C-alpha distance (Angstrom), angle and dihedral (degrees) to the residues before:
residue distance angle dihedral
M1 . . .
T2 3.77 . .
A3 3.80 131.5 .
T4 3.84 113.7 -97.7
Q5 3.76 97.9 -179.9
A6 3.78 129.9 70.9
P7 3.79 116.2 -96.5
D8 3.75 91.3 -117.8
A9 3.76 94.0 61.4
A10 3.81 114.5 135.1
P11 3.78 116.3 -99.8
P12 3.82 116.9 -112.9
A13 3.78 114.9 -82.2
A14 3.82 120.4 -120.2
M15 3.71 113.2 -95.7
T16 3.82 122.0 -113.9
N17 3.80 121.9 -122.2
R18 3.77 89.8 -104.9
Q19 3.80 93.1 52.3
I20 3.78 90.8 47.9
L21 3.79 93.0 50.7
Q22 3.86 90.2 48.2
A23 3.80 89.9 50.3
M24 3.82 92.1 47.6
S25 3.89 92.4 54.5
G26 3.81 90.4 77.8
L27 3.84 92.0 41.5
M28 3.89 89.9 51.4
A29 3.83 91.6 49.5
G30 3.81 90.3 48.6
M31 3.87 93.2 48.8
F32 3.80 90.2 46.7
V33 3.83 87.5 55.6
A34 3.85 91.8 50.5
I35 3.80 94.0 48.8
L36 3.86 93.0 43.3
A37 3.82 90.1 52.9
G38 3.80 90.7 58.7
T39 3.82 99.6 42.9
V40 3.84 106.2 32.5
V41 3.76 95.0 70.0
A42 3.85 95.5 47.8
N43 3.84 95.2 95.5
A44 3.84 94.0 33.3
L45 3.76 100.5 57.2
P46 3.78 98.3 88.5
T47 3.80 89.9 52.5
I48 3.83 91.7 45.5
I49 3.79 94.4 50.4
A50 3.81 92.0 45.8
D51 3.84 92.3 48.7
L52 3.80 93.2 50.8
G53 3.81 91.4 44.1
A54 3.78 92.7 -124.0
S55 3.83 132.2 156.1
Q56 3.81 132.9 -110.3
S57 3.82 91.0 -102.4
S58 3.83 88.0 54.6
Y59 3.81 87.6 54.2
T60 3.76 88.3 56.2
W61 3.77 92.4 50.5
V62 3.85 93.2 48.4
V63 3.76 88.3 53.9
T64 3.83 97.9 44.4
A65 3.82 102.5 34.6
E66 3.81 93.2 79.3
L67 3.79 93.7 44.1
L68 3.77 92.5 48.8
A69 3.78 93.9 50.5
M70 3.81 93.6 43.7
T71 3.81 94.6 48.8
A72 3.79 94.7 45.0
T73 3.82 96.4 47.9
V74 3.85 98.6 44.0
P75 3.87 93.0 90.1
L76 3.85 90.6 49.1
W77 3.79 93.1 52.9
G78 3.79 90.4 46.9
K79 3.79 92.0 52.6
L80 3.78 92.6 45.7
S81 3.81 89.2 53.6
D82 3.84 89.0 60.4
L83 3.82 89.8 54.5
F84 3.73 108.1 34.2
D85 3.83 144.7 34.2
K86 3.82 105.6 -59.7
K87 3.85 94.2 -156.2
L88 3.86 90.9 53.3
L89 3.82 90.0 49.0
L90 3.75 91.6 49.8
Q91 3.81 91.4 51.3
L92 3.80 89.4 45.9
S93 3.84 91.4 54.0
L94 3.83 90.3 48.7
G95 3.82 89.7 48.7
M96 3.84 90.3 53.9
F97 3.78 89.0 48.5
V98 3.84 89.2 54.3
V99 3.76 92.9 49.6
G100 3.82 91.6 48.0
S101 3.78 91.8 48.0
L102 3.79 93.7 51.6
L103 3.78 92.1 46.7
A104 3.84 90.1 50.7
G105 3.79 92.8 47.5
F106 3.77 93.0 52.2
S107 3.83 95.4 41.1
H108 3.79 116.3 130.6
G109 3.75 94.8 176.4
V110 3.78 134.0 46.0
E111 3.84 92.6 -124.0
L112 3.83 92.6 62.7
L113 3.83 89.5 42.9
I114 3.82 92.3 55.0
F115 3.84 90.1 46.1
S116 3.79 91.0 50.5
R117 3.83 90.2 50.3
V118 3.81 88.4 56.7
V119 3.77 90.1 53.3
Q120 3.79 90.1 48.5
G121 3.80 90.2 49.0
I122 3.83 91.4 53.4
G123 3.74 89.4 51.9
A124 3.83 93.0 46.2
G125 3.82 88.9 49.0
G126 3.80 88.1 59.3
L127 3.80 92.8 48.2
T128 3.76 92.3 47.3
A129 3.77 94.1 51.6
L130 3.76 103.0 33.5
A131 3.85 99.8 46.1
Q132 3.80 90.5 64.9
V133 3.75 92.9 40.6
V134 3.82 92.1 53.3
M135 3.88 90.2 47.5
A136 3.77 89.7 53.8
A137 3.80 89.3 47.8
I138 3.77 95.5 54.8
I139 3.80 103.2 29.3
P140 3.83 126.0 57.8
P141 3.80 115.1 -124.7
R142 3.76 90.8 -115.7
R143 3.86 90.9 58.9
L144 3.80 97.0 34.5
G145 3.77 97.4 87.6
K146 3.82 94.2 65.0
Y147 3.80 92.2 59.6
A148 3.81 94.3 47.2
G149 3.82 90.5 82.6
I150 3.79 90.9 61.9
F151 3.78 90.6 58.4
G152 3.81 88.4 43.6
A153 3.80 87.7 58.4
V154 3.79 92.3 49.9
F155 3.78 89.6 48.4
A156 3.80 91.1 49.7
I157 3.81 94.6 47.3
G158 3.81 93.4 46.0
T159 3.81 92.9 46.2
V160 3.79 95.7 48.2
A161 3.80 99.7 35.4
G162 3.86 95.7 44.5
P163 3.82 100.0 71.8
L164 3.84 91.4 38.9
V165 3.82 93.4 51.0
G166 3.86 90.6 45.0
G167 3.83 90.4 52.5
V168 3.77 93.1 49.4
L169 3.83 93.7 47.5
V170 3.81 92.2 50.2
D171 3.79 92.2 46.9
T172 3.85 93.0 47.9
S173 3.82 106.1 89.1
W174 3.85 96.5 -153.9
L175 3.85 92.4 51.2
G176 3.83 110.5 34.7
W177 3.78 132.9 173.5
R178 3.83 95.6 -50.2
W179 3.72 89.2 73.7
C180 3.82 90.1 62.4
F181 3.81 83.4 75.5
F182 3.84 99.9 34.6
I183 3.75 93.4 52.1
G184 3.84 93.6 72.5
V185 3.85 93.5 52.7
P186 3.85 97.6 79.8
F187 3.79 91.2 47.3
A188 3.77 90.9 50.7
L189 3.85 91.9 49.2
L190 3.82 89.4 47.7
A191 3.85 90.0 50.3
I192 3.85 90.0 51.8
A193 3.83 91.9 50.8
L194 3.83 93.4 45.1
L195 3.82 91.7 49.4
Q196 3.78 90.6 50.3
R197 3.79 91.1 50.9
T198 3.76 103.4 38.4
L199 3.77 111.0 25.5
R200 3.80 117.0 87.5
L201 3.76 117.7 175.0
P202 3.81 127.7 167.7
V203 3.74 112.7 -125.0
V204 3.76 109.8 -136.1
A205 3.78 113.2 -142.6
R206 3.74 117.5 -120.2
R207 3.80 126.0 -170.7
E208 3.71 91.7 -126.3
A209 3.83 141.1 -4.9
K210 3.73 114.3 -153.7
I211 3.77 122.7 176.1
D212 3.77 116.4 -143.7
F213 3.78 96.9 -136.7
L214 3.82 94.8 172.6
G215 3.80 92.1 51.9
A216 3.74 91.5 45.3
F217 3.83 91.1 52.1
L218 3.83 92.8 47.4
I219 3.81 92.5 48.5
V220 3.84 94.5 48.6
A221 3.82 94.5 43.0
G222 3.84 92.3 47.4
V223 3.77 94.5 46.6
C224 3.81 92.0 45.5
A225 3.82 90.7 52.7
L226 3.76 92.8 53.3
L227 3.80 94.0 41.9
I228 3.81 92.7 49.6
W229 3.83 87.3 51.0
V230 3.75 97.5 51.0
T231 3.86 90.2 41.5
L232 3.85 96.2 52.3
A233 3.81 102.2 27.5
G234 3.78 111.1 105.6
N235 3.85 90.9 21.2
E236 3.81 111.4 48.8
F237 3.86 93.3 21.3
D238 3.84 140.0 -0.6
W239 3.78 121.8 -82.3
A240 3.86 87.5 -121.6
S241 3.79 101.5 52.4
W242 3.79 141.4 107.5
Q243 3.84 90.1 -98.2
T244 3.81 88.5 58.8
A245 3.78 91.7 48.7
A246 3.87 92.7 48.0
L247 3.81 95.9 46.4
T248 3.82 97.0 42.6
G249 3.82 91.2 43.0
A250 3.79 92.1 50.0
G251 3.81 92.0 44.4
V252 3.78 94.6 50.7
L253 3.83 93.6 45.8
L254 3.82 92.9 47.6
L255 3.83 91.7 49.2
A256 3.76 92.7 46.1
A257 3.84 87.8 52.8
A258 3.79 88.4 48.4
V259 3.81 91.1 53.9
F260 3.85 89.7 50.1
V261 3.85 91.3 51.0
E262 3.76 96.6 41.0
A263 3.83 91.2 52.3
R264 3.82 91.3 56.9
T265 3.81 104.6 38.2
A266 3.84 125.6 93.4
E267 3.82 95.3 -132.3
P268 3.76 108.3 28.9
V269 3.82 119.2 -170.7
I270 3.84 88.6 -130.6
P271 3.79 110.0 24.7
L272 3.79 102.2 -138.3
G273 3.82 88.6 -154.7
I274 3.79 91.8 72.7
F275 3.84 88.7 69.8
R276 3.80 87.1 64.6
N277 3.78 83.0 71.0
R278 3.82 105.6 91.1
T279 3.77 93.1 -150.6
V280 3.79 94.3 52.2
T281 3.82 92.2 47.3
L282 3.84 94.0 48.6
T283 3.78 95.0 44.6
T284 3.78 89.8 48.6
V285 3.74 91.6 53.7
A286 3.74 91.4 45.5
S287 3.86 91.2 49.6
L288 3.82 91.1 52.5
L289 3.86 90.6 51.2
V290 3.85 91.8 45.9
G291 3.78 89.4 52.4
V292 3.83 92.1 52.0
A293 3.78 94.0 45.2
M294 3.80 100.6 39.2
F295 3.78 105.2 35.5
G296 3.81 95.2 29.0
G297 3.76 91.8 56.2
T298 3.77 105.2 34.1
V299 3.84 98.7 45.4
F300 3.77 88.6 76.5
L301 3.77 96.2 50.5
S302 3.82 93.4 90.2
Q303 3.83 89.5 54.9
Y304 3.88 88.5 50.1
F305 3.81 90.4 51.1
Q306 3.79 92.8 51.1
V307 3.77 101.6 38.1
S308 3.73 106.7 29.7
L309 3.80 99.1 30.4
G310 3.85 95.6 33.0
K311 3.85 96.6 -127.6
S312 3.78 126.5 154.0
P313 3.84 119.1 -111.0
T314 3.86 91.1 -105.4
V315 3.81 92.7 50.3
A316 3.81 90.5 45.2
G317 3.82 88.5 56.5
L318 3.75 91.9 52.8
M319 3.86 92.7 46.3
S320 3.79 89.9 68.7
L321 3.79 90.3 61.0
P322 3.90 95.4 97.3
M323 3.82 90.4 58.7
I324 3.83 92.6 48.1
L325 3.76 93.0 45.2
G326 3.84 89.9 49.9
L327 3.82 89.9 51.5
L328 3.79 92.6 47.1
V329 3.84 95.4 48.2
S330 3.79 96.1 44.5
S331 3.84 96.0 46.0
T332 3.78 89.6 49.2
V333 3.77 97.0 46.7
A334 3.79 94.4 41.3
G335 3.81 90.7 48.3
Q336 3.81 91.9 51.8
L337 3.84 92.2 48.4
I338 3.86 91.9 46.9
S339 3.81 91.6 51.5
K340 3.78 91.1 46.8
S341 3.83 97.3 48.0
G342 3.78 104.7 21.6
V343 3.86 89.0 -133.9
W344 3.78 114.7 122.7
K345 3.81 114.9 154.1
R346 3.83 94.1 77.1
Y347 3.81 88.3 61.7
L348 3.80 92.0 51.2
V349 3.80 92.4 51.1
A350 3.76 93.0 43.8
G351 3.78 91.4 47.9
A352 3.78 92.2 51.9
V353 3.79 90.8 48.9
I354 3.75 93.4 50.0
M355 3.78 93.6 44.4
T356 3.80 90.3 52.4
A357 3.78 90.0 49.8
G358 3.82 92.5 48.6
L359 3.81 92.0 52.3
G360 3.80 91.1 46.6
L361 3.82 91.2 52.3
L362 3.80 92.2 47.6
S363 3.82 88.3 54.4
T364 3.84 86.6 69.6
I365 3.85 96.5 60.2
D366 3.82 124.8 111.2
A367 3.78 138.2 165.5
D368 3.79 91.1 -71.7
T369 3.82 99.3 51.1
S370 3.78 111.7 125.6
F371 3.80 119.2 -121.0
T372 3.83 90.6 -122.5
L373 3.78 92.1 59.7
L374 3.79 91.3 40.2
S375 3.83 89.4 52.7
V376 3.75 92.0 53.2
Y377 3.86 91.7 51.1
M378 3.81 92.3 47.8
A379 3.80 92.6 47.3
I380 3.84 90.3 52.7
L381 3.78 89.2 50.9
G382 3.80 92.2 48.2
I383 3.84 92.0 48.3
G384 3.80 91.1 53.1
V385 3.76 94.9 47.9
G386 3.80 92.8 45.9
M387 3.80 91.1 54.5
L388 3.82 92.7 45.1
M389 3.82 114.7 35.1
Q390 3.80 103.4 55.1
N391 3.80 94.0 37.1
L392 3.82 90.5 57.0
V393 3.79 86.6 64.1
L394 3.82 90.7 47.0
A395 3.79 91.7 53.5
A396 3.82 92.2 51.0
Q397 3.79 95.7 44.0
N398 3.80 90.5 50.6
D399 3.79 92.5 55.6
V400 3.79 105.3 47.6
P401 3.84 132.6 72.7
A402 3.75 114.8 -91.7
S403 3.82 89.7 -115.5
E404 3.86 88.7 63.8
L405 3.82 99.2 44.3
G406 3.78 91.8 105.7
A407 3.80 95.6 48.6
A408 3.82 93.7 44.9
T409 3.83 94.0 47.1
S410 3.75 94.1 46.2
V411 3.81 93.0 48.2
L412 3.84 89.9 56.5
S413 3.84 91.3 47.5
F414 3.83 91.2 45.9
F415 3.78 94.5 51.8
R416 3.81 92.2 44.3
S417 3.76 91.1 52.5
M418 3.75 92.4 44.2
G419 3.84 90.4 50.9
G420 3.78 88.8 51.4
T421 3.78 91.6 51.2
I422 3.82 93.1 47.8
G423 3.75 92.3 45.1
T424 3.78 93.9 48.3
S425 3.80 92.7 49.0
V426 3.79 98.4 43.8
L427 3.81 94.9 42.4
G428 3.74 90.7 43.5
A429 3.84 90.2 58.2
I430 3.82 90.0 47.1
L431 3.82 89.8 49.2
A432 3.79 91.7 52.6
N433 3.75 94.4 48.3
R434 3.80 93.7 45.0
V435 3.85 92.5 47.8
A436 3.77 89.7 49.4
S437 3.79 94.4 50.5
E438 3.84 93.8 43.6
M439 3.87 91.2 49.3
T440 3.76 92.9 48.3
K441 3.84 90.4 48.2
G442 3.81 91.8 47.8
L443 3.83 94.8 45.8
D444 3.80 91.6 47.4
A445 3.83 90.3 50.6
A446 3.77 91.2 50.6
G447 3.80 92.4 47.2
I448 3.76 93.1 -114.5
P449 3.79 119.8 138.9
S450 3.79 108.8 -112.2
G451 3.82 94.4 -155.5
G452 3.79 93.4 -121.6
D453 3.80 94.7 -93.5
G454 3.72 99.1 98.2
G455 3.79 92.8 -110.0
G456 3.79 92.9 -57.1
E457 3.81 123.9 -74.0
S458 3.82 101.3 -157.7
S459 3.78 102.6 64.7
V460 3.79 141.8 28.5
P461 3.78 112.0 -114.3
D462 3.82 121.1 -112.4
M463 3.78 99.2 -113.9
S464 3.78 94.4 -162.4
T465 3.79 91.5 64.0
L466 3.79 97.8 49.8
P467 3.82 123.6 98.8
E468 3.78 114.1 -116.9
P469 3.87 99.2 -101.5
V470 3.82 92.4 50.5
R471 3.80 90.7 42.6
Q472 3.81 92.1 58.5
I473 3.82 90.4 48.0
V474 3.82 91.3 53.1
E475 3.79 92.4 46.2
H476 3.79 90.8 51.5
A477 3.79 93.1 46.2
Y478 3.80 93.8 53.1
G479 3.79 92.5 43.7
V480 3.80 92.7 53.4
A481 3.79 93.7 42.3
T482 3.83 93.8 49.4
A483 3.80 91.7 50.9
D484 3.79 88.8 51.7
L485 3.82 89.8 57.7
F486 3.78 91.4 57.0
L487 3.83 89.4 46.3
I488 3.79 89.7 55.0
A489 3.84 93.3 44.5
T490 3.88 92.7 51.2
P491 3.86 94.1 76.8
C492 3.80 89.6 52.2
A493 3.81 88.9 56.0
L494 3.82 89.4 47.1
L495 3.83 90.0 54.1
A496 3.81 88.4 49.4
L497 3.84 88.8 54.4
I498 3.81 90.8 51.0
T499 3.79 90.4 48.7
V500 3.82 93.0 49.1
V501 3.86 91.7 51.0
F502 3.80 89.3 63.6
I503 3.83 94.6 53.4
R504 3.79 110.2 108.2
E505 3.78 115.9 -129.9
K506 3.73 113.7 -126.6
P507 3.85 127.2 -177.3
L508 3.80 112.1 -91.9
K509 3.80 113.8 -110.0
T510 3.79 117.7 -114.0
T511 3.80 96.2 -150.8
S512 3.80 125.2 79.3
G513 3.74 124.2 -119.5
M514 3.78 94.7 -102.9
E515 3.77 89.8 51.8
R516 3.81 93.4 49.7
L517 3.80 89.4 44.8
A518 3.81 91.5 53.7
E519 3.88 88.9 50.6
E520 3.83 91.2 48.4
A521 3.81 90.6 49.6
G522 3.78 93.0 48.6
D523 3.80 92.0 -105.9
K524 3.78 90.6 -65.1
T525 3.79 97.3 146.8
V526 3.70 135.8 155.5
V527 3.80 114.1 -154.5
G528 3.79 109.7 -123.7
S529 3.76 125.4 -144.3
């Protein structure tokens, strides 16, 4: 790339609130698509797998294929955003999501469905990384907090509406499960159109833009090896097995090679130098721990609602509303207060304290816990996460050069997603083993033969077919096991609190990323379309 504008060109002007809101309309539509893709199929998967005649292992891959692709490609999208037109990259990621959704909707075999989920995941990875990068580019850190609540609302709506919409589509005979994939297409197309119309970003000229393909391959391959291991270990094979040795060994070697390559290339996918920045390192560690604690614990709440409390899938989706509302309110209020005062560390510390307390309270639940008490515990957890998660990104974005905004933002998103994947897999294996042991213990105490399989680890029992004594034993087992997950997640939240305490508070910058980038480039800008 070469400069095409005189060095004395005027730097980009700060955007007004109206311009920012217009630009965010396309970002919000894109984020809604990404969230919907992950939540709308939750209640439809049993029907999909049965309709395609697939196996339980295929069920696992349909669930994990998108997450693997999204997590592994987030750093690549972040690096590309530091080199190329962010708007074009956003539209490209949305286009990939559309292609993946159409392939999934028209799938007549599980192999094509899994492939389409990979394509969807690559697109979702772009949306996850680029939306926050673009926000940092157009909004100064001092003003960024007040807009975080809007994304919190989109997150809440997508999270709550997804499972409900998916359940309705599956249960509607003239629609069916294929519309769980088709429904995101019009939103993605709308987002592409809105971005084209409303988003205006200056493209800063760089002398060259080289993509480190070898480093990118090594990072993706190494991460995928480790994610496949934590996803399948405990289910498809034992944690202590030759498969574990092969996958972990390959993952570690590939990532070690990636570090070697990244340290010596001119344009690394993940600039290792950013970890010399104390704020980036600490927020990255905290994001990983938040991913383990938050996603690893809460992903099993829906199962607890349905199995232990005997609720329907639709009601189970609604029962998570207190946590989502807590997250929405706290992220909005904290964002407004941060924008007003410029002080942010106190909200990180308070969020970590409240999140730890929420997880600790949830570790006391059982099959007899009232929904009122459960709602209070979930709201506390949501409040803590809302104050902590988004503001970790703000702290990192505020403390890096504008030319590394994409890399820093994507690194945090990557480690948070990886933490969620690790937490979900490890805690899922713990849940299965604890449920099996509790069911065996309960059945033996009641004088009922357990069948010798520990109650079964591979599938959730159909509660409507169980006799009352067995039903009570199963409800108790899932209640105890779910509480244990939150107990295990609580120390991770405590470690996140300790990490956050050591982050140094620095004044929030009053210029946007594109303004800072123009200054760093000597005002050599090219106005993008």
